[in-house]
C-alpha positions as a printed Julia matrix, in Angstrom:
37×3 Matrix{Float64}:
  2.41  -58.07  -42.04
  6.01  -58.76  -43.09
  5.6   -56.74  -46.29
  4.4   -53.71  -44.34
  7.28  -54.0   -41.87
  9.75  -54.01  -44.76
  8.03  -51.18  -46.6
  7.59  -48.87  -43.6
 11.3   -48.06  -42.95
 11.78  -47.16  -46.62
  8.73  -44.89  -46.49
  9.97  -43.14  -43.35
 13.42  -42.65  -44.89
 11.85  -41.14  -48.01
  9.63  -38.86  -45.93
 12.59  -37.82  -43.78
 14.65  -36.99  -46.89
 11.76  -35.15  -48.56
 10.78  -33.11  -45.48
 14.41  -32.28  -44.66
 15.13  -31.17  -48.24
 11.98  -29.11  -48.76
 12.03  -27.87  -45.18
 15.58  -26.49  -45.44
 14.82  -25.03  -48.89
 12.01  -23.04  -47.29
 14.12  -22.2   -44.26
 12.08  -24.39  -41.91
 13.29  -27.07  -39.53
 12.23  -30.66  -40.44
 10.45  -31.29  -37.12
  8.02  -33.97  -38.32
 10.67  -36.43  -39.61
 12.63  -36.09  -36.37
  9.52  -37.09  -34.41
  8.92  -40.06  -36.72
 12.46  -41.44  -36.4
């Protein structure tokens, strides 16, 4: 699935940004995005 392969990195980057932002705002470490990368 070429479309899925192109879409997946963007989704992971968005999730990493979202989890890092909300995680730090709550004083938590973004562990999940680090495991996904």
